[in-house]
C-alpha atoms as an extended CHARMM CRD file, in Angstrom:
* protein
*
       204  EXT
         1         1  UNK       CA              4.4830000000        1.7590000000       24.6930000000  PROA      1               0.0000000000
         2         2  UNK       CA              4.4450000000        5.4850000000       25.3740000000  PROA      2               0.0000000000
         3         3  UNK       CA              5.5780000000        8.0180000000       22.7200000000  PROA      3               0.0000000000
         4         4  UNK       CA              8.9620000000        8.6170000000       24.3710000000  PROA      4               0.0000000000
         5         5  UNK       CA              9.7750000000        4.9040000000       24.5140000000  PROA      5               0.0000000000
         6         6  UNK       CA              8.7120000000        4.5140000000       20.8890000000  PROA      6               0.0000000000
         7         7  UNK       CA             10.8330000000        7.4870000000       19.8290000000  PROA      7               0.0000000000
         8         8  UNK       CA             13.8410000000        6.0530000000       21.6790000000  PROA      8               0.0000000000
         9         9  UNK       CA             13.3430000000        2.6680000000       19.9950000000  PROA      9               0.0000000000
        10        10  UNK       CA             13.0120000000        4.2620000000       16.5580000000  PROA      10              0.0000000000
        11        11  UNK       CA             16.1960000000        6.2490000000       17.1710000000  PROA      11              0.0000000000
        12        12  UNK       CA             18.1000000000        3.0190000000       17.8320000000  PROA      12              0.0000000000
        13        13  UNK       CA             16.6450000000        1.4190000000       14.7090000000  PROA      13              0.0000000000
        14        14  UNK       CA             17.3000000000        4.3980000000       12.4320000000  PROA      14              0.0000000000
        15        15  UNK       CA             20.5820000000        5.7830000000       13.7410000000  PROA      15              0.0000000000
        16        16  UNK       CA             22.3100000000        2.7180000000       15.1610000000  PROA      16              0.0000000000
        17        17  UNK       CA             20.7320000000        0.0280000000       12.9730000000  PROA      17              0.0000000000
        18        18  UNK       CA             20.0920000000       -1.8480000000       16.2110000000  PROA      18              0.0000000000
        19        19  UNK       CA             18.6680000000       -5.3050000000       15.4140000000  PROA      19              0.0000000000
        20        20  UNK       CA             17.5850000000       -5.8980000000       18.9990000000  PROA      20              0.0000000000
        21        21  UNK       CA             15.6110000000       -2.6460000000       18.9560000000  PROA      21              0.0000000000
        22        22  UNK       CA             13.8830000000       -3.7070000000       15.7520000000  PROA      22              0.0000000000
        23        23  UNK       CA             13.0720000000       -7.1000000000       17.2970000000  PROA      23              0.0000000000
        24        24  UNK       CA             11.4580000000       -5.3460000000       20.2710000000  PROA      24              0.0000000000
        25        25  UNK       CA              9.5180000000       -3.1040000000       17.9040000000  PROA      25              0.0000000000
        26        26  UNK       CA              8.4350000000       -6.1140000000       15.8230000000  PROA      26              0.0000000000
        27        27  UNK       CA              7.3280000000       -8.1540000000       18.8590000000  PROA      27              0.0000000000
        28        28  UNK       CA              5.3560000000       -5.2510000000       20.2970000000  PROA      28              0.0000000000
        29        29  UNK       CA              3.3840000000       -4.4200000000       17.1530000000  PROA      29              0.0000000000
        30        30  UNK       CA              3.2190000000       -7.6270000000       15.1050000000  PROA      30              0.0000000000
        31        31  UNK       CA              0.1410000000       -9.2730000000       16.6300000000  PROA      31              0.0000000000
        32        32  UNK       CA             -1.7340000000       -5.9950000000       16.9480000000  PROA      32              0.0000000000
        33        33  UNK       CA             -1.0820000000       -5.0930000000       13.3160000000  PROA      33              0.0000000000
        34        34  UNK       CA             -2.2730000000       -8.5110000000       12.1580000000  PROA      34              0.0000000000
        35        35  UNK       CA             -5.5290000000       -8.0110000000       14.0850000000  PROA      35              0.0000000000
        36        36  UNK       CA             -5.9080000000       -4.6310000000       12.4530000000  PROA      36              0.0000000000
        37        37  UNK       CA             -5.2850000000       -6.0460000000        8.9810000000  PROA      37              0.0000000000
        38        38  UNK       CA             -7.8870000000       -8.7510000000        9.6300000000  PROA      38              0.0000000000
        39        39  UNK       CA            -10.5010000000       -6.0110000000        9.7850000000  PROA      39              0.0000000000
        40        40  UNK       CA             -9.9060000000       -5.5770000000        6.0530000000  PROA      40              0.0000000000
        41        41  UNK       CA             -8.6520000000       -8.9030000000        4.6620000000  PROA      41              0.0000000000
        42        42  UNK       CA            -10.5080000000      -12.1800000000        5.1930000000  PROA      42              0.0000000000
        43        43  UNK       CA             -7.6930000000      -14.5990000000        6.0580000000  PROA      43              0.0000000000
        44        44  UNK       CA             -4.9380000000      -14.7420000000        8.6580000000  PROA      44              0.0000000000
        45        45  UNK       CA             -2.2460000000      -15.6670000000        6.1460000000  PROA      45              0.0000000000
        46        46  UNK       CA             -3.1940000000      -12.6210000000        4.0680000000  PROA      46              0.0000000000
        47        47  UNK       CA             -2.9220000000      -10.3920000000        7.1350000000  PROA      47              0.0000000000
        48        48  UNK       CA              0.4900000000      -11.8720000000        7.9040000000  PROA      48              0.0000000000
        49        49  UNK       CA              1.6080000000      -11.0570000000        4.3560000000  PROA      49              0.0000000000
        50        50  UNK       CA              0.3110000000       -7.5010000000        4.6570000000  PROA      50              0.0000000000
        51        51  UNK       CA              2.0960000000       -6.8920000000        7.9500000000  PROA      51              0.0000000000
        52        52  UNK       CA              5.3230000000       -8.4200000000        6.6410000000  PROA      52              0.0000000000
        53        53  UNK       CA              5.1820000000       -6.0200000000        3.6750000000  PROA      53              0.0000000000
        54        54  UNK       CA              4.6120000000       -3.1020000000        6.0290000000  PROA      54              0.0000000000
        55        55  UNK       CA              7.6740000000       -3.9810000000        8.1130000000  PROA      55              0.0000000000
        56        56  UNK       CA              9.7680000000       -4.3390000000        4.9590000000  PROA      56              0.0000000000
        57        57  UNK       CA              8.6310000000       -0.9440000000        3.7030000000  PROA      57              0.0000000000
        58        58  UNK       CA              9.4470000000        0.6270000000        7.0570000000  PROA      58              0.0000000000
        59        59  UNK       CA             12.9550000000       -0.7940000000        6.9030000000  PROA      59              0.0000000000
        60        60  UNK       CA             13.3150000000        0.4410000000        3.3560000000  PROA      60              0.0000000000
        61        61  UNK       CA             12.7150000000        4.0290000000        4.3750000000  PROA      61              0.0000000000
        62        62  UNK       CA             14.0270000000        3.9550000000        7.9150000000  PROA      62              0.0000000000
        63        63  UNK       CA             15.8930000000        7.2510000000        7.4620000000  PROA      63              0.0000000000
        64        64  UNK       CA             12.5900000000        9.1500000000        7.3250000000  PROA      64              0.0000000000
        65        65  UNK       CA             10.8960000000        7.4740000000       10.2960000000  PROA      65              0.0000000000
        66        66  UNK       CA             12.1000000000        9.9460000000       12.9320000000  PROA      66              0.0000000000
        67        67  UNK       CA             10.5090000000       12.7980000000       10.9990000000  PROA      67              0.0000000000
        68        68  UNK       CA              7.0230000000       11.3100000000       11.4220000000  PROA      68              0.0000000000
        69        69  UNK       CA              5.2650000000       13.1600000000       14.2350000000  PROA      69              0.0000000000
        70        70  UNK       CA              2.5480000000       10.5960000000       15.0610000000  PROA      70              0.0000000000
        71        71  UNK       CA              4.3410000000        7.3910000000       14.1760000000  PROA      71              0.0000000000
        72        72  UNK       CA              1.8010000000        4.9650000000       15.6350000000  PROA      72              0.0000000000
        73        73  UNK       CA             -1.0510000000        6.6090000000       13.7540000000  PROA      73              0.0000000000
        74        74  UNK       CA              1.0940000000        6.5290000000       10.6230000000  PROA      74              0.0000000000
        75        75  UNK       CA              1.8070000000        2.8230000000       11.1830000000  PROA      75              0.0000000000
        76        76  UNK       CA             -1.8670000000        1.9110000000       11.6490000000  PROA      76              0.0000000000
        77        77  UNK       CA             -2.8810000000        3.8520000000        8.5410000000  PROA      77              0.0000000000
        78        78  UNK       CA             -0.0940000000        2.1510000000        6.6130000000  PROA      78              0.0000000000
        79        79  UNK       CA             -1.5070000000       -1.2700000000        7.5480000000  PROA      79              0.0000000000
        80        80  UNK       CA             -4.9830000000       -0.1880000000        6.4900000000  PROA      80              0.0000000000
        81        81  UNK       CA             -3.7770000000        1.0840000000        3.1280000000  PROA      81              0.0000000000
        82        82  UNK       CA             -1.5970000000       -1.9580000000        2.5280000000  PROA      82              0.0000000000
        83        83  UNK       CA             -4.5370000000       -4.2620000000        3.3580000000  PROA      83              0.0000000000
        84        84  UNK       CA             -6.7880000000       -2.4810000000        0.8850000000  PROA      84              0.0000000000
        85        85  UNK       CA             -4.0530000000       -2.5440000000       -1.7530000000  PROA      85              0.0000000000
        86        86  UNK       CA             -3.6260000000       -6.2650000000       -1.1580000000  PROA      86              0.0000000000
        87        87  UNK       CA             -7.3100000000       -6.8800000000       -1.8430000000  PROA      87              0.0000000000
        88        88  UNK       CA             -7.2320000000       -4.7990000000       -5.0100000000  PROA      88              0.0000000000
        89        89  UNK       CA             -4.0850000000       -6.4600000000       -6.2870000000  PROA      89              0.0000000000
        90        90  UNK       CA             -5.5790000000       -9.8740000000       -5.5980000000  PROA      90              0.0000000000
        91        91  UNK       CA             -8.7810000000       -8.8700000000       -7.4080000000  PROA      91              0.0000000000
        92        92  UNK       CA            -10.9690000000       -9.7060000000       -4.4720000000  PROA      92              0.0000000000
        93        93  UNK       CA            -13.9620000000       -7.5840000000       -3.6090000000  PROA      93              0.0000000000
        94        94  UNK       CA            -15.2140000000       -7.0630000000       -0.0820000000  PROA      94              0.0000000000
        95        95  UNK       CA            -18.4610000000       -8.7850000000        0.8150000000  PROA      95              0.0000000000
        96        96  UNK       CA            -19.8800000000       -5.7050000000        2.5260000000  PROA      96              0.0000000000
        97        97  UNK       CA            -19.7440000000       -7.3570000000        5.9350000000  PROA      97              0.0000000000
        98        98  UNK       CA            -17.1260000000       -6.8340000000        8.6160000000  PROA      98              0.0000000000
        99        99  UNK       CA            -15.5130000000      -10.1300000000        9.5700000000  PROA      99              0.0000000000
       100       100  UNK       CA            -15.9760000000      -11.0360000000       13.2290000000  PROA      100             0.0000000000
       101       101  UNK       CA            -14.0780000000      -14.1120000000       14.3330000000  PROA      101             0.0000000000
       102       102  UNK       CA            -15.4370000000      -14.8620000000       17.7700000000  PROA      102             0.0000000000
       103       103  UNK       CA            -17.7540000000      -12.3360000000       19.3960000000  PROA      103             0.0000000000
       104       104  UNK       CA            -19.7640000000      -13.4820000000       22.3950000000  PROA      104             0.0000000000
       105       105  UNK       CA            -20.7960000000      -10.2200000000       23.9410000000  PROA      105             0.0000000000
       106       106  UNK       CA            -20.1250000000       -6.6920000000       22.7550000000  PROA      106             0.0000000000
       107       107  UNK       CA            -19.2680000000       -5.6550000000       26.2880000000  PROA      107             0.0000000000
       108       108  UNK       CA            -16.6100000000       -8.4080000000       26.4050000000  PROA      108             0.0000000000
       109       109  UNK       CA            -17.2760000000      -11.1820000000       28.8920000000  PROA      109             0.0000000000
       110       110  UNK       CA            -15.9800000000      -10.5920000000       32.3910000000  PROA      110             0.0000000000
       111       111  UNK       CA            -15.2110000000      -14.0570000000       33.7800000000  PROA      111             0.0000000000
       112       112  UNK       CA            -15.1840000000      -12.7010000000       37.3200000000  PROA      112             0.0000000000
       113       113  UNK       CA            -18.7790000000      -11.5420000000       36.9650000000  PROA      113             0.0000000000
       114       114  UNK       CA            -21.2610000000      -14.4610000000       37.2700000000  PROA      114             0.0000000000
       115       115  UNK       CA            -24.1190000000      -12.4250000000       35.7820000000  PROA      115             0.0000000000
       116       116  UNK       CA            -22.1840000000      -11.7140000000       32.6160000000  PROA      116             0.0000000000
       117       117  UNK       CA            -21.1260000000      -15.3630000000       32.4340000000  PROA      117             0.0000000000
       118       118  UNK       CA            -24.8040000000      -16.2780000000       32.1680000000  PROA      118             0.0000000000
       119       119  UNK       CA            -25.0210000000      -14.7520000000       28.6970000000  PROA      119             0.0000000000
       120       120  UNK       CA            -25.4430000000      -18.0340000000       26.8330000000  PROA      120             0.0000000000
       121       121  UNK       CA            -24.4000000000      -19.2660000000       23.4130000000  PROA      121             0.0000000000
       122       122  UNK       CA            -27.6270000000      -18.4150000000       21.5670000000  PROA      122             0.0000000000
       123       123  UNK       CA            -27.3140000000      -14.7850000000       22.6180000000  PROA      123             0.0000000000
       124       124  UNK       CA            -23.6840000000      -14.8090000000       21.5250000000  PROA      124             0.0000000000
       125       125  UNK       CA            -24.7410000000      -16.1090000000       18.1060000000  PROA      125             0.0000000000
       126       126  UNK       CA            -27.3970000000      -13.3970000000       17.8860000000  PROA      126             0.0000000000
       127       127  UNK       CA            -24.8760000000      -10.6390000000       18.6180000000  PROA      127             0.0000000000
       128       128  UNK       CA            -22.4500000000      -12.1270000000       16.1060000000  PROA      128             0.0000000000
       129       129  UNK       CA            -25.1420000000      -12.0240000000       13.4210000000  PROA      129             0.0000000000
       130       130  UNK       CA            -26.1030000000       -8.4340000000       14.2390000000  PROA      130             0.0000000000
       131       131  UNK       CA            -22.5000000000       -7.2370000000       14.0190000000  PROA      131             0.0000000000
       132       132  UNK       CA            -22.0150000000       -8.9910000000       10.6640000000  PROA      132             0.0000000000
       133       133  UNK       CA            -25.1120000000       -7.2480000000        9.2820000000  PROA      133             0.0000000000
       134       134  UNK       CA            -24.0020000000       -3.7580000000       10.3170000000  PROA      134             0.0000000000
       135       135  UNK       CA            -23.1190000000       -1.3640000000        7.4750000000  PROA      135             0.0000000000
       136       136  UNK       CA            -19.4200000000       -1.8990000000        6.6440000000  PROA      136             0.0000000000
       137       137  UNK       CA            -17.9620000000        1.2750000000        8.1640000000  PROA      137             0.0000000000
       138       138  UNK       CA            -20.2110000000        1.0970000000       11.2270000000  PROA      138             0.0000000000
       139       139  UNK       CA            -19.1470000000       -2.4750000000       11.8980000000  PROA      139             0.0000000000
       140       140  UNK       CA            -15.5180000000       -1.6130000000       11.2940000000  PROA      140             0.0000000000
       141       141  UNK       CA            -15.6080000000        1.2710000000       13.7820000000  PROA      141             0.0000000000
       142       142  UNK       CA            -17.3370000000       -0.9720000000       16.3300000000  PROA      142             0.0000000000
       143       143  UNK       CA            -14.6970000000       -3.6680000000       15.9230000000  PROA      143             0.0000000000
       144       144  UNK       CA            -11.7840000000       -1.2520000000       16.2010000000  PROA      144             0.0000000000
       145       145  UNK       CA            -13.1100000000        0.4740000000       19.3320000000  PROA      145             0.0000000000
       146       146  UNK       CA            -14.6080000000       -2.4870000000       21.1890000000  PROA      146             0.0000000000
       147       147  UNK       CA            -12.3540000000       -5.3560000000       20.1430000000  PROA      147             0.0000000000
       148       148  UNK       CA             -9.0470000000       -3.5870000000       19.4990000000  PROA      148             0.0000000000
       149       149  UNK       CA             -9.4910000000       -0.9760000000       22.2610000000  PROA      149             0.0000000000
       150       150  UNK       CA             -8.5350000000        1.8670000000       19.9460000000  PROA      150             0.0000000000
       151       151  UNK       CA             -9.3570000000        5.4450000000       20.8310000000  PROA      151             0.0000000000
       152       152  UNK       CA            -11.7540000000        7.5230000000       18.7460000000  PROA      152             0.0000000000
       153       153  UNK       CA             -8.7570000000        9.5520000000       17.6210000000  PROA      153             0.0000000000
       154       154  UNK       CA             -6.8390000000        6.4880000000       16.4350000000  PROA      154             0.0000000000
       155       155  UNK       CA             -9.8550000000        5.1170000000       14.5660000000  PROA      155             0.0000000000
       156       156  UNK       CA            -10.5060000000        8.5060000000       12.9910000000  PROA      156             0.0000000000
       157       157  UNK       CA             -6.9160000000        8.7920000000       11.7810000000  PROA      157             0.0000000000
       158       158  UNK       CA             -6.9100000000        5.3030000000       10.2870000000  PROA      158             0.0000000000
       159       159  UNK       CA            -10.2790000000        5.6150000000        8.5470000000  PROA      159             0.0000000000
       160       160  UNK       CA             -9.7560000000        9.3190000000        7.7440000000  PROA      160             0.0000000000
       161       161  UNK       CA            -12.9410000000       10.4590000000        9.4640000000  PROA      161             0.0000000000
       162       162  UNK       CA            -13.5250000000       12.8260000000       12.3800000000  PROA      162             0.0000000000
       163       163  UNK       CA            -13.7000000000       11.6730000000       15.9960000000  PROA      163             0.0000000000
       164       164  UNK       CA            -17.3110000000       12.8410000000       16.0290000000  PROA      164             0.0000000000
       165       165  UNK       CA            -18.0920000000       10.5750000000       13.0750000000  PROA      165             0.0000000000
       166       166  UNK       CA            -16.4390000000        7.6730000000       14.9000000000  PROA      166             0.0000000000
       167       167  UNK       CA            -18.6410000000        8.3610000000       17.9060000000  PROA      167             0.0000000000
       168       168  UNK       CA            -21.7830000000        8.4630000000       15.7420000000  PROA      168             0.0000000000
       169       169  UNK       CA            -20.9270000000        5.1580000000       14.0350000000  PROA      169             0.0000000000
       170       170  UNK       CA            -20.2990000000        3.5250000000       17.4100000000  PROA      170             0.0000000000
       171       171  UNK       CA            -23.5450000000        4.8050000000       18.9140000000  PROA      171             0.0000000000
       172       172  UNK       CA            -25.5130000000        3.5640000000       15.9050000000  PROA      172             0.0000000000
       173       173  UNK       CA            -23.8580000000        0.1430000000       16.1580000000  PROA      173             0.0000000000
       174       174  UNK       CA            -24.7150000000       -0.1370000000       19.8600000000  PROA      174             0.0000000000
       175       175  UNK       CA            -28.2630000000        0.9890000000       19.0930000000  PROA      175             0.0000000000
       176       176  UNK       CA            -28.6070000000       -1.8770000000       16.5940000000  PROA      176             0.0000000000
       177       177  UNK       CA            -27.2420000000       -4.3330000000       19.1610000000  PROA      177             0.0000000000
       178       178  UNK       CA            -29.6150000000       -3.0730000000       21.8230000000  PROA      178             0.0000000000
       179       179  UNK       CA            -32.5790000000       -3.4620000000       19.4790000000  PROA      179             0.0000000000
       180       180  UNK       CA            -31.5910000000       -7.0760000000       18.8660000000  PROA      180             0.0000000000
       181       181  UNK       CA            -31.1500000000       -7.6450000000       22.5990000000  PROA      181             0.0000000000
       182       182  UNK       CA            -34.5290000000       -6.0860000000       23.2880000000  PROA      182             0.0000000000
       183       183  UNK       CA            -36.2680000000       -8.4070000000       20.8360000000  PROA      183             0.0000000000
       184       184  UNK       CA            -34.4460000000      -11.4000000000       22.2880000000  PROA      184             0.0000000000
       185       185  UNK       CA            -35.3980000000      -10.2840000000       25.7960000000  PROA      185             0.0000000000
       186       186  UNK       CA            -39.0950000000       -9.9220000000       24.9940000000  PROA      186             0.0000000000
       187       187  UNK       CA            -39.3180000000      -13.2160000000       23.1200000000  PROA      187             0.0000000000
       188       188  UNK       CA            -37.4110000000      -15.2700000000       25.6900000000  PROA      188             0.0000000000
       189       189  UNK       CA            -38.1840000000      -13.4940000000       28.9610000000  PROA      189             0.0000000000
       190       190  UNK       CA            -40.0990000000      -16.4050000000       30.5900000000  PROA      190             0.0000000000
       191       191  UNK       CA            -37.1470000000      -18.7430000000       30.1070000000  PROA      191             0.0000000000
       192       192  UNK       CA            -34.4320000000      -16.2540000000       31.0950000000  PROA      192             0.0000000000
       193       193  UNK       CA            -33.0850000000      -16.5870000000       34.6770000000  PROA      193             0.0000000000
       194       194  UNK       CA            -33.8010000000      -13.5940000000       36.8840000000  PROA      194             0.0000000000
       195       195  UNK       CA            -30.1240000000      -12.7280000000       37.2130000000  PROA      195             0.0000000000
       196       196  UNK       CA            -29.7570000000      -12.6080000000       33.4290000000  PROA      196             0.0000000000
       197       197  UNK       CA            -32.9610000000      -10.5560000000       33.1530000000  PROA      197             0.0000000000
       198       198  UNK       CA            -31.4090000000       -7.9750000000       35.4620000000  PROA      198             0.0000000000
       199       199  UNK       CA            -28.2330000000       -7.9070000000       33.3740000000  PROA      199             0.0000000000
       200       200  UNK       CA            -30.1090000000       -7.4710000000       30.0960000000  PROA      200             0.0000000000
       201       201  UNK       CA            -32.4470000000       -4.8620000000       31.5370000000  PROA      201             0.0000000000
       202       202  UNK       CA            -29.4200000000       -2.7090000000       32.4350000000  PROA      202             0.0000000000
       203       203  UNK       CA            -28.2740000000       -2.7840000000       28.8050000000  PROA      203             0.0000000000
       204       204  UNK       CA            -31.7180000000       -2.0360000000       27.4360000000  PROA      204             0.0000000000
């Protein structure tokens, strides 16, 4: 949704109290906001609760929404803050690891590319383990950029860090992944098909 469409939708919600406009807004953002909340809270039902609270708070102060210049950035930061508040209120402490539900390949598997399809399950497990062991903020940046397709600017606004810092975290995360891939490659090279060797050698 581009900024003009979002502004038009917000105008209908705020000025006309248009329920259909709010439904469109809800449908567009709901799943994405839950995924974002899951970067901070460990369970889906907790993320659902966080996002529901965010929507309720937005409705409670709808009169001020049109005055927000970067509404989407404001919305994402609101979900982050609400997720952290949820954890504090529930007296749960973070484990220090970023939760990764189902990561097979940090480049995201392209099912139309047979070489990428040859990345097998043991390599997927390896990458999953590496991502979970990344320092918390580094792993979080990686997840937001690679899995949620957020821009450096969006990530920086949500985490309250500069775009340059986002870039550094991402490069360090990819460096860690490449080191793990390199070790895997050297240890398993004789058993790796030539096509997969070519694919891995490009990454390394």
